[in-house]
ZAMARGU-4260 file (C-alpha; in steps of 0.2 Angstrom, whole numbers, plus 5000, padded with zeros to 4 digits):
<rodrens>
0) 4515/5459/4063 | 4519/5441/4069 | 4538/5447/4073 | 4531/5460/4083 | 4520/5449/4093
5) 4533/5439/4097 | 4544/5453/4103 | 4528/5460/4113 | 4530/5442/4120 | 4549/5443/4125
10) 4548/5459/4132 | 4533/5454/4144 | 4543/5437/4148 | 4557/5450/4152 | 4547/5461/4163
15) 4540/5447/4170 | 4555/5437/4174 | 4562/5455/4181 | 4550/5456/4193 | 4552/5436/4201
20) 4572/5440/4201 | 4570/5454/4216 | 4576/5453/4234 | 4576/5464/4247 | 4588/5469/4259
25) 4581/5479/4275 | 4585/5485/4294 | 4592/5502/4304 | 4608/5510/4302 | 4617/5515/4318
30) 4629/5526/4322 | 4645/5523/4332 | 4633/5523/4349 | 4621/5512/4343 | 4608/5525/4339
35) 4599/5526/4323 | 4606/5538/4311 | 4592/5548/4299 | 4596/5552/4282 | 4608/5540/4277
40) 4610/5536/4258 | 4609/5516/4252 | 4615/5515/4233 | 4617/5497/4222 | 4618/5497/4203
45) 4605/5514/4200 | 4594/5508/4213 | 4592/5520/4230 | 4585/5525/4246 | 4587/5535/4262
50) 4584/5530/4279 | 4568/5537/4290 | 4569/5548/4304 | 4572/5530/4318 | 4588/5524/4307
55) 4575/5512/4295 | 4576/5507/4278 | 4570/5494/4266 | 4578/5493/4247 | 4573/5480/4233
60) 4590/5473/4224 | 4590/5459/4209 | 4591/5443/4216 | 4602/5430/4211 | 4618/5441/4207
65) 4632/5449/4215 | 4628/5466/4223 | 4639/5478/4230 | 4628/5489/4245 | 4635/5508/4249
70) 4629/5516/4265 | 4633/5534/4265 | 4632/5550/4276 | 4636/5566/4276 | 4645/5565/4294
75) 4652/5547/4293 | 4662/5537/4283 | 4655/5526/4271 | 4651/5507/4273 | 4652/5496/4258
80) 4643/5481/4258 | 4652/5467/4245 | 4647/5451/4236 | 4628/5450/4243 | 4620/5436/4234
85) 4603/5432/4238 | 4589/5422/4232 | 4573/5426/4224 | 4561/5434/4237 | 4574/5433/4249
90) 4573/5447/4264 | 4591/5450/4271 | 4592/5460/4289 | 4608/5470/4288 | 4611/5484/4303
95) 4628/5494/4299 | 4636/5504/4310 | 4644/5520/4302 | 4660/5526/4309 | 4665/5544/4307
100) 4684/5539/4306 | 4687/5524/4295 | 4677/5515/4280 | 4672/5501/4282 | 4674/5487/4268
105) 4666/5468/4271 | 4663/5454/4260 | 4647/5445/4265 | 4651/5425/4268 | 4639/5412/4271
110) 4642/5401/4285 | 4638/5382/4287 | 4621/5386/4293 | 4616/5397/4278 | 4619/5413/4288
115) 4625/5428/4280 | 4638/5435/4293 | 4650/5450/4289 | 4660/5446/4309 | 4665/5429/4317
120) 4654/5436/4332 | 4646/5420/4341 | 4628/5426/4345 | 4612/5414/4350 | 4599/5420/4341
125) 4582/5422/4348 | 4576/5407/4337 | 4587/5395/4344 | 4582/5401/4361 | 4563/5399/4358
130) 4566/5383/4351 | 4577/5374/4362 | 4565/5361/4371 | 4567/5363/4391 | 4556/5363/4408
135) 4557/5382/4408 | 4563/5387/4388 | 4569/5403/4384 | 4586/5411/4388 | 4591/5401/4404
140) 4588/5385/4396 | 4603/5391/4386 | 4614/5398/4399 | 4612/5382/4408 | 4620/5373/4394
145) 4636/5382/4396 | 4651/5376/4406 | 4652/5388/4418 | 4633/5390/4421 | 4625/5376/4434
150) 4609/5374/4440 | 4603/5357/4447 | 4584/5362/4448 | 4573/5362/4429 | 4561/5369/4436
155) 4570/5385/4442 | 4574/5399/4429 | 4589/5404/4442 | 4608/5399/4440 | 4626/5398/4447
160) 4639/5406/4440 | 4656/5399/4444 | 4655/5396/4461 | 4644/5412/4464 | 4624/5409/4469
165) 4607/5417/4463 | 4609/5434/4471 | 4627/5437/4463 | 4619/5439/4443 | 4617/5455/4434
170) 4601/5456/4423 | 4598/5468/4410 | 4583/5471/4400 | 4588/5488/4388 | 4600/5495/4399
175) 4585/5492/4414 | 4591/5481/4430 | 4576/5469/4434 | 4574/5459/4450 | 4565/5442/4455
180) 4553/5441/4470 | 4563/5438/4487 | 4554/5426/4497 | 4554/5411/4482 | 4561/5395/4493
185) 4555/5382/4481 | 4559/5381/4461 | 4541/5375/4458 | 4535/5392/4465 | 4543/5401/4452
190) 4533/5402/4437 | 4541/5413/4423 | 4557/5421/4421 | 4555/5440/4419 | 4564/5440/4402
195) 4551/5436/4387 | 4561/5424/4374 | 4546/5431/4362 | 4551/5450/4363 | 4573/5446/4364
200) 4582/5452/4350 | 4598/5452/4356 | 4607/5441/4371 | 4624/5443/4378 | 4631/5435/4393
205) 4647/5438/4404 | 4653/5425/4415 | 4665/5434/4425 | 4679/5450/4422 | 4666/5462/4415
210) 4665/5481/4411 | 4666/5495/4425 | 4650/5500/4416 | 4639/5485/4423 | 4633/5485/4440
215) 4639/5478/4458 | 4638/5459/4458 | 4651/5447/4460 | 4647/5434/4446 | 4639/5438/4430
220) 4630/5449/4418 | 4617/5443/4406 | 4613/5460/4396 | 4596/5458/4385 | 4589/5467/4370
225) 4572/5468/4367 | 4566/5471/4349 | 4562/5487/4339 | 4550/5481/4326 | 4551/5487/4309
230) 4535/5477/4303 | 4518/5469/4311 | 4519/5453/4317 | 4508/5440/4330 | 4515/5427/4337
235) 4508/5413/4348 | 4514/5396/4357 | 4503/5384/4365 | 4508/5369/4375 | 4501/5357/4388
240) 4515/5368/4401 | 4505/5386/4396 | 4503/5398/4383 | 4512/5413/4377 | 4505/5427/4362
245) 4515/5442/4357 | 4513/5458/4347 | 4524/5467/4337 | 4516/5485/4328 | 4524/5499/4322
250) 4516/5516/4315 | 4515/5522/4297 | 4527/5535/4298 | 4539/5524/4308 | 4540/5537/4323
255) 4532/5524/4334 | 4532/5505/4336 | 4529/5491/4351 | 4533/5474/4356 | 4521/5466/4368
260) 4519/5450/4376 | 4509/5440/4388 | 4510/5423/4394 | 4504/5409/4404 | 4510/5395/4413
265) 4506/5380/4423 | 4517/5367/4432 | 4506/5355/4436 | 4512/5343/4423 | 4531/5344/4428
270) 4527/5342/4447 | 4512/5329/4446 | 4529/5319/4440 | 4536/5318/4457 | 4536/5307/4472
275) 4526/5321/4481 | 4507/5317/4476 | 4495/5335/4478 | 4482/5345/4475 | 4494/5357/4464
280) 4484/5373/4458 | 4497/5386/4450 | 4495/5400/4440 | 4508/5410/4434 | 4503/5426/4422
285) 4513/5441/4416 | 4510/5454/4402 | 4524/5465/4396 | 4527/5480/4384 | 4542/5487/4377
290) 4537/5505/4368 | 4550/5517/4355 | 4544/5534/4351 | 4555/5544/4342 | 4552/5561/4345
295) 4564/5571/4333 | 4580/5566/4325 | 4588/5570/4341 | 4576/5564/4355 | 4570/5546/4355
300) 4559/5538/4372 | 4557/5520/4378 | 4546/5513/4390 | 4547/5494/4398 | 4531/5487/4407
305) 4529/5473/4416 | 4516/5464/4427 | 4517/5449/4434 | 4505/5439/4446 | 4510/5421/4453
310) 4498/5411/4463 | 4504/5394/4470 | 4492/5384/4481 | 4499/5366/4483 | 4490/5353/4495
315) 4501/5337/4499 | 4494/5321/4499 | 4507/5309/4503 | 4525/5303/4496 | 4534/5288/4497
320) 4555/5289/4494 | 4564/5273/4493 | 4583/5274/4497 | 4598/5266/4503 | 4607/5252/4497
325) 4604/5234/4488 | 4607/5227/4506 | 4597/5239/4517 | 4585/5246/4506 | 4573/5257/4515
330) 4559/5270/4514 | 4550/5285/4517 | 4531/5285/4518 | 4524/5303/4523 | 4505/5307/4524
335) 4500/5326/4524 | 4488/5338/4528 | 4485/5356/4526 | 4491/5366/4510 | 4502/5379/4505
340) 4496/5396/4499 | 4508/5408/4490 | 4505/5426/4482 | 4520/5434/4471 | 4514/5451/4462
345) 4527/5461/4455 | 4526/5476/4444 | 4540/5486/4435 | 4540/5502/4426 | 4555/5511/4417
350) 4555/5526/4405 | 4572/5529/4395 | 4577/5545/4387 | 4591/5547/4373 | 4596/5562/4368
355) 4607/5561/4353 | 4619/5579/4357 | 4630/5579/4342 | 4636/5562/4331 | 4649/5558/4344
360) 4640/5563/4361 | 4624/5553/4369 | 4615/5556/4384 | 4602/5546/4393 | 4591/5546/4409
365) 4583/5533/4414 | 4569/5530/4429 | 4563/5513/4434 | 4550/5509/4450 | 4550/5491/4455
370) 4537/5487/4468 | 4533/5467/4475 | 4520/5463/4487 | 4524/5444/4492 | 4513/5433/4504
375) 4518/5414/4510 | 4507/5406/4519 | 4505/5388/4523 | 4500/5375/4537 | 4506/5357/4533
380) 4506/5343/4543 | 4518/5328/4539 | 4517/5310/4545 | 4529/5300/4542 | 4536/5282/4543
385) 4553/5276/4542 | 4555/5257/4538 | 4562/5244/4529 | 4557/5241/4510 | 4552/5223/4504
390) 4568/5218/4490 | 4560/5203/4485 | 4555/5205/4465 | 4543/5193/4465 | 4531/5197/4480
395) 4516/5206/4479 | 4522/5219/4492 | 4538/5223/4481 | 4543/5242/4485 | 4533/5242/4498
400) 4537/5246/4518 | 4537/5229/4529 | 4543/5235/4548 | 4545/5252/4553 | 4561/5258/4563
405) 4552/5276/4567 | 4538/5285/4566 | 4536/5306/4569 | 4526/5320/4562 | 4532/5337/4558
410) 4522/5352/4558 | 4525/5369/4548 | 4519/5385/4550 | 4523/5400/4539 | 4514/5417/4538
415) 4526/5428/4530 | 4524/5446/4521 | 4534/5456/4512 | 4533/5473/4503 | 4547/5479/4494
420) 4547/5496/4481 | 4561/5502/4473 | 4567/5516/4465 | 4582/5521/4452 | 4586/5536/4443
425) 4601/5535/4432 | 4613/5546/4419 | 4622/5537/4406 | 4631/5545/4392 | 4644/5541/4380
430) 4657/5553/4369 | 4666/5546/4353 | 4684/5552/4350 | 4694/5545/4335 | 4696/5527/4341
435) 4691/5530/4359 | 4674/5530/4367 | 4672/5537/4385 | 4656/5533/4396 | 4649/5537/4410
440) 4636/5535/4421 | 4629/5540/4439 | 4614/5531/4449 | 4603/5534/4464 | 4594/5519/4470
445) 4580/5519/4485 | 4574/5503/4494 | 4561/5502/4506 | 4559/5486/4512 | 4542/5480/4524
450) 4546/5462/4529 | 4537/5451/4542 | 4544/5433/4545 | 4534/5420/4554 | 4540/5403/4553
455) 4540/5389/4564 | 4543/5370/4563 | 4536/5358/4577 | 4545/5340/4577 | 4535/5325/4588
460) 4544/5309/4587 | 4535/5293/4598 | 4525/5307/4605 | 4538/5320/4612 | 4541/5337/4606
465) 4557/5341/4599 | 4565/5354/4608 | 4579/5365/4599 | 4597/5358/4605 | 4605/5372/4612
470) 4611/5376/4631 | 4597/5385/4637 | 4585/5369/4633 | 4594/5356/4643 | 4585/5345/4656
475) 4587/5331/4669 | 4571/5323/4665 | 4565/5311/4675 | 4575/5318/4689 | 4568/5334/4689
480) 4552/5339/4684 | 4549/5349/4667 | 4534/5359/4664 | 4541/5374/4650 | 4530/5378/4635
485) 4532/5369/4618 | 4548/5377/4609 | 4548/5376/4591 | 4562/5366/4584 | 4564/5379/4572
490) 4557/5397/4571 | 4560/5412/4565 | 4549/5430/4571 | 4556/5445/4563 | 4547/5463/4557
495) 4560/5474/4549 | 4559/5491/4542 | 4573/5494/4532 | 4578/5508/4522 | 4594/5510/4508
500) 4599/5523/4498 | 4614/5519/4487 | 4623/5532/4476 | 4635/5524/4461 | 4646/5529/4446
505) 4658/5524/4433 | 4667/5529/4420 | 4678/5518/4409 | 4688/5522/4391 | 4690/5510/4378
510) 4701/5511/4363 | 4706/5502/4349 | 4721/5501/4339 | 4734/5493/4328 | 4752/5489/4332
515) 4762/5480/4320 | 4748/5473/4312 | 4740/5466/4327 | 4723/5473/4332 | 4723/5477/4350
520) 4708/5483/4361 | 4708/5489/4380 | 4694/5495/4391 | 4701/5502/4408 | 4688/5509/4420
525) 4682/5512/4437 | 4665/5510/4448 | 4662/5518/4464 | 4647/5514/4476 | 4642/5521/4494
530) 4627/5515/4504 | 4618/5519/4518 | 4605/5506/4528 | 4594/5513/4541 | 4577/5509/4549
535) 4566/5506/4562 | 4577/5499/4576 | 4590/5498/4566 | 4608/5507/4565 | 4612/5520/4552
540) 4627/5515/4544 | 4635/5520/4528 | 4649/5514/4518 | 4659/5516/4501 | 4668/5505/4490
545) 4679/5510/4475 | 4681/5494/4461 | 4693/5496/4447 | 4692/5487/4433 | 4701/5482/4413
550) 4701/5472/4400 | 4710/5470/4383 | 4709/5459/4367 | 4722/5455/4354 | 4718/5449/4338
555) 4736/5444/4328 | 4738/5445/4309 | 4739/5428/4307 | 4735/5415/4295 | 4726/5407/4309
560) 4710/5417/4315 | 4715/5417/4332 | 4708/5429/4347 | 4715/5432/4366 | 4709/5439/4380
565) 4713/5443/4395 | 4702/5453/4409 | 4704/5459/4428 | 4698/5471/4440 | 4691/5470/4460
570) 4672/5468/4460 | 4662/5472/4475 | 4645/5467/4480 | 4636/5479/4491 | 4622/5470/4504
575) 4604/5469/4496 | 4590/5465/4509 | 4594/5447/4510 | 4612/5448/4513 | 4608/5461/4529
580) 4595/5447/4536 | 4603/5434/4548 | 4596/5415/4553 | 4585/5424/4564 | 4579/5437/4553
585) 4587/5450/4562 | 4594/5464/4552 | 4614/5467/4554 | 4618/5483/4543 | 4636/5483/4548
590) 4638/5468/4534 | 4650/5475/4523 | 4652/5472/4502 | 4659/5456/4498 | 4674/5457/4488
595) 4682/5447/4473 | 4697/5449/4463 | 4693/5442/4445 | 4707/5435/4432 | 4701/5428/4417
600) 4712/5423/4400 | 4704/5415/4386 | 4705/5413/4367 | 4694/5411/4352 | 4700/5402/4338
605) 4688/5400/4323 | 4694/5384/4309 | 4685/5376/4295 | 4683/5356/4299 | 4673/5346/4289
610) 4673/5360/4275 | 4661/5368/4290 | 4667/5384/4301 | 4669/5381/4319 | 4673/5391/4334
615) 4683/5383/4349 | 4682/5396/4364 | 4692/5391/4380 | 4693/5401/4395 | 4702/5400/4414
620) 4699/5410/4427 | 4701/5413/4447 | 4693/5421/4459 | 4700/5427/4477 | 4684/5433/4487
625) 4685/5441/4504 | 4673/5448/4518 | 4661/5434/4511 | 4645/5433/4521 | 4642/5414/4520
630) 4626/5405/4516 | 4615/5390/4516 | 4604/5386/4501 | 4589/5373/4500 | 4581/5372/4485
635) 4583/5390/4477 | 4580/5398/4496 | 4597/5407/4502 | 4599/5411/4519 | 4615/5421/4525
640) 4623/5423/4541 | 4624/5440/4540 | 4644/5443/4543 | 4660/5447/4535 | 4669/5430/4545
645) 4672/5421/4529 | 4685/5419/4514 | 4684/5410/4498 | 4693/5406/4480 | 4687/5400/4465
650) 4695/5393/4448 | 4691/5383/4434 | 4694/5381/4417 | 4682/5379/4400 | 4682/5374/4382
655) 4667/5376/4369 | 4666/5372/4352 | 4652/5376/4343 | 4647/5377/4325 | 4639/5366/4311
660) 4640/5347/4316 | 4626/5342/4305 | 4626/5356/4290 | 4613/5368/4290 | 4613/5368/4310
665) 4621/5376/4325 | 4628/5366/4339 | 4638/5363/4355 | 4648/5355/4365 | 4656/5362/4382
670) 4666/5356/4398 | 4671/5365/4413 | 4680/5361/4429 | 4676/5371/4444 | 4682/5371/4462
675) 4675/5383/4475 | 4679/5382/4495 | 4678/5395/4510 | 4687/5397/4524 | 4676/5402/4541
680) 4681/5411/4554 | 4698/5404/4549 | 4693/5385/4555 | 4700/5379/4538 | 4692/5377/4518
685) 4679/5366/4515 | 4666/5365/4499 | 4654/5381/4495 | 4636/5375/4492 | 4638/5379/4474
690) 4654/5367/4471 | 4650/5361/4456 | 4665/5351/4450 | 4663/5345/4433 | 4649/5349/4420
695) 4646/5346/4403 | 4632/5352/4390 | 4629/5347/4373 | 4616/5357/4362 | 4614/5348/4345
700) 4602/5350/4332 | 4599/5340/4319 | 4586/5335/4304 | 4581/5321/4292 | 4590/5324/4275
705) 4575/5319/4264 | 4561/5328/4273 | 4574/5345/4279 | 4557/5353/4289 | 4556/5338/4303
710) 4568/5345/4316 | 4578/5339/4332 | 4582/5349/4347 | 4591/5339/4360 | 4600/5346/4376
715) 4612/5336/4389 | 4618/5341/4404 | 4629/5330/4417 | 4634/5340/4431 | 4644/5333/4448
720) 4634/5332/4464 | 4633/5349/4474 | 4636/5348/4494 | 4618/5343/4501 | 4618/5354/4517
725) 4616/5346/4535 | 4605/5342/4548 | 4597/5359/4556 | 4610/5363/4570 | 4624/5351/4563
730) 4642/5358/4562 | 4647/5359/4544 | 4662/5356/4547 | 4660/5340/4557 | 4644/5335/4544
735) 4645/5337/4525 | 4638/5328/4510 | 4635/5328/4493 | 4619/5325/4482 | 4621/5314/4468
740) 4627/5318/4451 | 4614/5330/4440 | 4611/5321/4421 | 4595/5327/4410 | 4591/5326/4392
745) 4577/5336/4384 | 4571/5331/4367 | 4560/5341/4354 | 4554/5337/4339 | 4545/5347/4326
750) 4539/5349/4309 | 4540/5366/4300 | 4525/5370/4291 | 4528/5386/4287 | 4543/5398/4289
755) 4553/5413/4282 | 4561/5402/4270 | 4546/5391/4266 | 4531/5402/4260 | 4515/5397/4250
760) 4504/5406/4235 | 4490/5416/4238 | 4477/5402/4236 | 4487/5389/4247 | 4478/5388/4266
765) 4495/5389/4273 | 4499/5408/4265 | 4494/5417/4281 | 4506/5412/4292 | 4525/5418/4290
770) 4529/5401/4304 | 4520/5387/4309 | 4527/5372/4318 | 4520/5358/4328 | 4529/5343/4339
775) 4531/5336/4355 | 4547/5336/4368 | 4550/5324/4381 | 4559/5330/4396 | 4571/5321/4406
780) 4571/5307/4392 | 4582/5294/4402 | 4570/5296/4418 | 4586/5300/4426 | 4581/5302/4446
785) 4589/5318/4451 | 4589/5327/4468 | 4588/5344/4474 | 4589/5343/4494 | 4588/5331/4506
790) 4574/5328/4522 | 4582/5323/4537 | 4574/5309/4546 | 4580/5303/4563 | 4581/5283/4567
795) 4572/5282/4585 | 4583/5263/4587 | 4601/5269/4581 | 4598/5287/4585 | 4605/5289/4567
800) 4599/5303/4554 | 4596/5299/4536 | 4599/5311/4521 | 4583/5306/4511 | 4583/5312/4496
805) 4569/5326/4487 | 4570/5320/4470 | 4564/5330/4454 | 4553/5329/4440 | 4553/5312/4429
810) 4550/5310/4409 | 4537/5319/4404 | 4529/5322/4386 | 4524/5340/4381 | 4514/5344/4365
815) 4519/5363/4359 | 4512/5372/4344 | 4521/5388/4338 | 4512/5400/4325 | 4519/5418/4317
820) 4505/5429/4307
</rodrens>
């Protein structure tokens, strides 16, 4: 009996241990077209399961031993996952792609960060995106650390890529092109990026030489994939800058899933750190949802919806900006009256249907409608004083203006209204054959823009209203009397009703081959775009462009892990509404598509350093631009000349190394050089507004070894200054200046109370939290004075005009709380 009791006890103990040594593998099985695959058999060591109708599976395996997982399907070749070693209660997500022509066998390797990988592919995880500190935390914060991406304004989510401007970047969310408001002129009016980082699953970014399947822009593509949830989850993020919450749901039969997010942002904390004191009342709110419904094994429906309301009210009060030199310190003191009241309301609804004709062919139909109503109303009077500053540090009036050298006033009035409706319907398809994928697409876009511009600027200096320095305003005072009416120094008055119909399409073929133990991949394709511009008092004009493109990648079977890439092609950017509108607000329908020839050569080298994995990525590029539509850039507002009398070029090189500089983390350092110039009307080359010569970006993550849950995130940016423009009516070929270099450091420190790797028993108060973190962020850690534009002030004595910098935000402290249930 005693021996029997001991035997029972041992059996119970072994049974308990067996339950304690389980782990879980889960995910979605996909086919060659990245579509969910049902009825896939998943087996390991006598255990098994099959995927549901939407490709989802979950399988418990034995922990702390090496497992071999086999994925098999009657119409596809097997995927065999070897050497998968999971710890007790660990969950590993694996989303394999089953092919019809080749058995895939791979071993699971553990990187220096502890992440299990199967391929050497750089991928910025959504978790990293959410944790990186920044005035506008999210995808754009990560992009701005890349060597070819520049932005001199931390309040803006916009970015320039390799010499392009903000209008030259494509953004897709689940294959749906998204837009941003038209009238925003200042970064502090932007509010929120369209992309909600809490909903993001994958981020892909191309800085040039992209495939023909992507649309008609000159600079870059940001391709975002939102999640298709498999489990319920609730996430919240709170800080002094606002709050956000996201919800992930899935039905019991796994046919329906949704991911939704709501965000609120208030930039008062940042804007109040600027030199202009103001009563600032912003309200930036948006709601997004991405819904997925699997009708059958052959049909899947998706819906993306977004509603954003940006209310911006600003009542500036006063400002003092000290500038000049140590020998001649000066100051601009401004007192304001009036206020700005702007409102931007945007809505997007998109429906996508995917039909799986057979195992090799997928057909998609995508439709979307975007509507924006934008209002800009402002009446601001600025009375200014330009004077010398008391530089005696021991004086009670140190830093204050002692004597005035000029006084004046400026009155700005704005009454702008815009109503834009953009409708898209698109068909896309793909067909897999052997080692090749054929993709095609056709798209129709209708744009209906109704725009009323009413802007005026009056300048008064010592009691005299200054008229525009144009020939029609010359006079011979005081010899001849002059009684003409007051005329604004700058004024725009236009009423535009413009419609554009666009037809575009593409076809491309991608093939992978092996030649002499060398893997070769190439993609060739061509796009075509035809558009017609018409409207009230607008001449009807039609144009067509064709854009061939190609990419080549070679991976030799060397001991060193090297990959070589080459991309080239012709890229056109047919004019959007703003590119048709000249400096006076008049529509010029004959504006041609800007044209760029891209040549990009790159190399990826993966290696071990300090017994940790690193990747070195280097690229060199050249762009030749024709039919360029020149523009001026002030803050984030772009104003085009609406002609094609300019040619330009861009060239540069970039290097980026990423890896585990600190064990268990991922960091990177990047450096890039860029030069871009334009030749207007054969007058010679001069720097473009985005001529950002040198760029250094560092993303560094660290932790305290004895307290590994105390994390540190640091991002550093250094950029040489871009051209700062010139005073109104000044010829840029006569007057050019550059803004000061942009230097910024943002620091984030947080403590992880709970995470997927740090769970608690049922009795603990932290058990209900899947994730819980609290910390602080310091923006502009070293309090650098960065400027984005200049205010031009005339000295009545010397007749000189001074470029007074408009400084950006100073050092700011922000607290942040993150929760996931």
